[in-house]
N, C-alpha and C positions, 0 to 999 in steps of 0.2 A: 261576357268572363270565358275565361280561358279553358279549353279541355285540357286534361292532363298532361298530351300527350306532347301538347303544344305549350303551355306551360313549364314542362322538363325541358324541352328545347330551348326555350326563350330562358330560363336559369340556370342552364348546365346541372339539373342536377337528375338522376336516374327516377325512371316513375317507381322503383323500386325502393331508393330512399323515401320516397315521397309518401310512400305508401306507409312507412317506416315512421319518420318522423309524424304523422298521423297517429299511428297505432303509441308511442310516448308521449304522443301529447303538445307536441314542438311548434305544428303546423299541423289545422286542419284543414281541409278544402272547407272554400264558402260555401258549394253545394254540393249536395251528392243526389242523382236524382235517384227516385226512389223505384222505375220500372227497369232504367238499364244499371242502375248501379253506377253510372259513368260521374266523374270526379269534377267540378268545375274547379278552378281559384279565379279571382278579381286579377285584376291587374295590378292592383297598391299592393298586391301583397307581394311583388316580386324583389322590390326593397327587403321585404323582411327575410325572402328566401335568400336574398344575397347577404344579409350580415348574416344568417345561418352559417352562412359558408365560407362568408371571413373570418370567425370567429373559429371554426373548425379547422382552417387553414394554419389559424396559428396556435393549433396544440388544445384549444379545450377541448375536455369530455364533452359530451353531451348531457352530461348532471350538470356539468358546469351553463353551458349551452342554453339550459330550458331554464337554469335560475335567470342567466341574465336574459334573457328575451324576456323574462318575466320583470326584470326589472325596468325594460325600455334605454331609453339614453341617457339614465340621471350619471353624469360624470362623477357623482363623488361618489355612489351606490358601485358604481364599477370601479373604479379605482383600485381598490385592494384585488378583485381577481387579475386585472391587467399584471399590480405587482408582482404575486405569488407567479404570475405565469413569464412574467421577466425574466424573475430569478434562476425558473427551472431549465430557462433557456438558455440564461449563462454558465448553468453550469452543465448543461449539454452540449455547450460549445468549447467547454473547457475539457469536459473527457473529451472527443471528439479530438482537441486540437492535439492531447496526450496520444489519444490512441495513432495519430496520424505519427509520430515524430517517433513513438516505440515502432512504429510499423517499418517508416522509414530506417531506423536504426538496423530492426533486424534484416531489412533487405540488402541493407551494406556489408552485415557482417557472414552473407551467404557466402561458401564458398571458400573462408578464412577460415581453416583448421586452426592457427596458433591463435586466433581469438577463444579459443575453448582449453586453454591452459592456464594454471595457473600457481604461480606458486607458494609454495608453504613452509614457513618456516616457525623455530620452535623460537621465543624470546618470553621473558621476561619482565612483567610491565610492572615500577618497584612502589614503594610506600610513596602514597600521595596524600595532599591534602585535598579536599575536593566539595565546592558546592552540590546539595545531591537534593533531587527531588524525587520521593518515593511516592506513588501513585496507582492508580487504576484508572485507565480510558477505555474509551467505549472499543475504539478499537483500533489496530494499527496505522492505518491510514491519519490516526488526528494524533502523533506522537508532538508533530508541530505543536499545539497547544500548552503541553507540558514547558515547552525552552520559552515560550512564552510567559510563561511564570515566572520561571526561573529568572528571563530576563524582566518583568518589568517588580520583582521586589528585592533585586539587588544592584538596580540600578544608579540609587542614590549613594551606593557605596563605594562603586569604580574600585570594582573588583582588581586585583592585579593578576594578571594570567599566569602561569607557570610556565617554566621552560623546559619540554616541551608543553603545550596547553593541551590537553587531550578534552575534546567534545564525544561525552558517546553517551550511550540508552545500554542498560545492560535487561535482557530481559528474562522474567524472574519464575513464571510459568514453565511446566515440565511437559509443556506440551503446545502443538499449535492452537490458538485461542481466538473463535469467531468475534467473541465479544468479552466485555471486561477484562484487556489485556494488563496484568501486571508487569509493572518496569521500573526502572531507576533510572532517571537522565543524568548525570553529573558535568561537571566542569572544573577540571583541576584548576589549581589559582596558588599564588603568595601570599601569606600575611595569614593573620585570625581573624573571622569577623563573627558577629553573631547572626543567632538562627532569625530567619522570620515564621510570618504562618506556615508555609509549606516549606521551604529552604532550609535543610538543614548542613549545616556544614562539620566533615570529619575524616579523620584519615582513613585513609580507603587500604588495605594491605596489600602486600605484592601477591604480583599471582603470575603463574605461569602458563603459558597460552600458547596454541597452534595458531600462527595467526597467518591469515590472505587478505590483501590490499589489493586492489580490483577499480579500475575507473569503469563505470557508464551506471546506466539508470537501475534502480531497485529494483526494478524485476527481474534482472541479471542475477539474484543473490542465490535461488535456488540451483545455478550452475558454482557457485562458490560453494555453497552447503555440501555438496554433494563431493567436490576436488578435495574439500577440507578431511567429509570422513571419509575418504578412499587412503587419505594420506595417514591418519591417525588412526585405522586399519591396518596400514602397510607397514606403519613406523613401531607396535608395539605399546601403545599408547590408548586411555579410553578418554572419555569426557569424564569431568569433574565438577562439575560446575556449570551454572547461566553462561549462558554466550553474549558475547556485548560486542555492539557495533560500535568506532570510532571514527564519526565523521570529520575529514581531512578536510574537504571542498563538499559541501553539501546545498542545500535548495540558498543557505543563509548568503552565499558568496554569489552563485549564480544560479539560472533557470533554467539552462540547457543540462539534462540528465545524464548528457555523454559526457559531460565534464564534470561529474559528481566523482569523489575519489573517498572508496570506505574499507575500513578494516573490520573484516569479519576475525571475531578471536574467543574462541572456544576456551574454556578452561581444562588441562587436560593433567595427567597421572599418568604414570609407566603401568603394564601391567604384565604380566605375563603370558611366552607367545611361542602359541608349539605348532608343530607340523609344518604345511607350506609357508604361514608367516614366517615361521624359523628359517626356511630356508630363502626368502627372500631380503630378512635381514641379512645372515651371512654375507650376500654378494653386495650390499651398500652400507656405505659408513654410518658409524653410527654418531647421533645426534650432541654438540659439541657440549651440553650439558651432559654428559654422559659421568659418575663417578667411578663404576666399575661395573662389569660384567663377569658372569661366568656361565657354563654349559653343568646343566648335570644331566649325567648321564654318559655313557662311553661313545668314543668314537664310531665303533663300529653300529650302535644303535640303531633303530630304523629315524626318518625323522620326527613320525611322528609319537613318536617313543621321548624324544629327547625334549628337555625347555629352556631355553635363554631365561636365566634371569639376569633382568636389568635394574640398578641402581641410579634414580636419577635425581639430582639437585631439586 
């Protein structure tokens, strides 16, 4: 038999870990000297510790390793463990690949100040007929399942895309939700079609939005939100409804996040502007949809006492 020190060297497992394996019942010494408390292992236990090490190297938890060593080498019973671990590793690999792509993208953007500049414009999206799916998804990242439902249930209808064709998602919650996200996905189409189990065809009303289109991964959306919020505050508007994304180039067209083209569009309304905001508005042209404007107060009044009253379409 082999003393624990020699067994540790041959198995390349530390004495501390061998003692721990003994404590949890994973691998017991073949013999413990009652007088010296020396631990001894048999030579034929080396393949067993090798199997344990191999399973740990694959990323199996100690709880799973204990169960698998009890099973032995029964391929049929071990198969579910290996399949589950394979799926976990594939998910980890996909996540790592995504993170590397984002890392490279961020590195390439370092020092490029213009990348942070986003152009915000007012636009009115006209009334449109659309195939709509209104549902609740577990989390934002599972938005793709809604598009899958829309496509599967309308595939036989051979929908005719509108011109232009908008593929968009409206986010209906009044806050950021970690779970149970309420959304409505919609695609504008020509013609008339019957409703399905989940897809409802209806006419969406015209809406005026602050539009900002950007190219790049969705993780950059935070910067776009900031640009839109600043523009809305500077130009005398308020958000007046849910925001939606229009996907001009999405994962359906490309797997490269740098090629995504997304339009963020919160619905807006005009508001009363006072003080410093009034001074900013005096120095910049009013939006194209302006119908009329007037100043309440004399020219000699202080800036924070004057109100710019604006009427918009």
